C-alpha positions as CSV (number, residue, x, y, z in Angstrom):
1,V,14.6,0.9,-17.8
2,T,16.2,-0.2,-14.7
3,Y,15.2,-2.7,-12.2
4,S,14.1,-2.4,-8.7
5,F,12.2,-3.8,-6.0
6,L,8.9,-2.6,-4.4
7,E,8.4,-2.8,-0.6
8,D,6.6,-5.8,-0.6
9,G,9.6,-7.5,-2.6
10,T,8.3,-7.7,-6.1
11,K,10.9,-6.9,-8.8
12,V,9.5,-4.2,-11.3
13,R,10.9,-2.3,-14.2
14,I,11.3,1.5,-13.7
15,S,11.6,4.3,-16.1
16,K,15.2,6.1,-15.8
17,R,13.6,9.4,-16.8
18,S,10.2,9.6,-14.9
19,G,10.6,7.1,-12.5
20,A,7.2,5.4,-13.4
21,I,6.8,1.6,-13.0
22,I,6.7,0.2,-16.7
23,P,4.7,-3.2,-16.8
24,K,6.3,-6.0,-18.6
25,P,4.9,-6.5,-22.3
26,D,2.7,-9.7,-22.7
27,I,5.1,-11.0,-25.3
28,L,7.9,-11.5,-23.1
29,T,5.7,-13.6,-20.6
30,Q,4.4,-15.6,-23.4
31,R,7.7,-17.2,-25.0
32,N,9.9,-19.7,-23.6
33,P,13.4,-18.9,-22.4
34,R,16.0,-20.3,-24.6
35,N,17.7,-22.2,-22.0
36,L,15.0,-24.1,-21.3
37,V,14.3,-25.4,-24.6
38,S,15.7,-28.8,-25.2
39,S,16.3,-30.8,-28.6
40,K,14.1,-33.9,-28.7
41,D,15.8,-35.3,-31.9
42,S,19.7,-36.2,-31.8
43,D,21.9,-35.8,-34.5
44,T,24.3,-38.4,-33.3
45,I,23.3,-41.9,-34.6
46,E,25.3,-44.3,-32.2
47,D,26.8,-43.9,-28.9
48,G,30.1,-44.7,-30.5
49,E,30.3,-41.4,-32.6
50,V,30.5,-39.4,-29.3
51,W,33.8,-41.0,-28.7
52,E,35.1,-40.9,-32.0
53,A,38.5,-38.9,-32.3
54,T,38.1,-36.3,-34.9
55,Y,41.3,-34.3,-34.4
56,D,44.4,-35.4,-36.4
57,A,47.6,-34.3,-34.6
58,D,49.7,-35.3,-37.6
59,R,48.0,-32.8,-39.9
60,P,49.4,-29.1,-39.4
61,S,46.8,-26.7,-39.2
62,K,46.2,-23.8,-41.8
63,W,47.3,-21.3,-39.0
64,A,50.5,-23.0,-38.5
65,A,51.2,-23.0,-42.4
66,M,50.5,-19.4,-42.2
67,R,52.6,-18.7,-39.3
68,E,55.5,-20.4,-41.0
69,E,55.0,-18.6,-44.1
70,L,54.8,-15.1,-42.3
71,L,57.9,-16.0,-40.3
72,K,60.1,-17.2,-43.6
73,T,58.7,-13.7,-45.1
74,L,60.0,-11.7,-42.2
75,E,63.3,-13.3,-42.1
76,E,63.9,-12.8,-45.7
77,K,62.9,-9.0,-45.2
78,Q,65.2,-8.8,-42.4
79,G,68.1,-10.5,-44.2
80,A,67.5,-8.0,-47.2
81,T,67.5,-5.0,-44.7
82,N,70.5,-6.3,-42.8
83,N,72.4,-7.1,-46.3
84,A,71.6,-3.4,-47.6
85,A,73.0,-2.0,-44.0
86,T,76.2,-4.0,-44.2
87,S,76.9,-2.9,-47.8
88,S,76.4,1.0,-47.2
């Protein structure tokens, strides 16, 4: 399916194989677009919660710990490789 415009300017769906105009299914015209649906209830109890800081800069992230562990392992392997090469 591809989209094109008729001579009067209306946008239509056209079959790529046959070139026939394909009408839009009724189900597509009945449901609301997702970007127009808004939530009526808020999960924020008070306005102050919006400004509450939730990030703790002093606590290291798990990714930082994993990176440090990986670097330590790589250094140990490189040290073992360098020691084996110098003793040969």
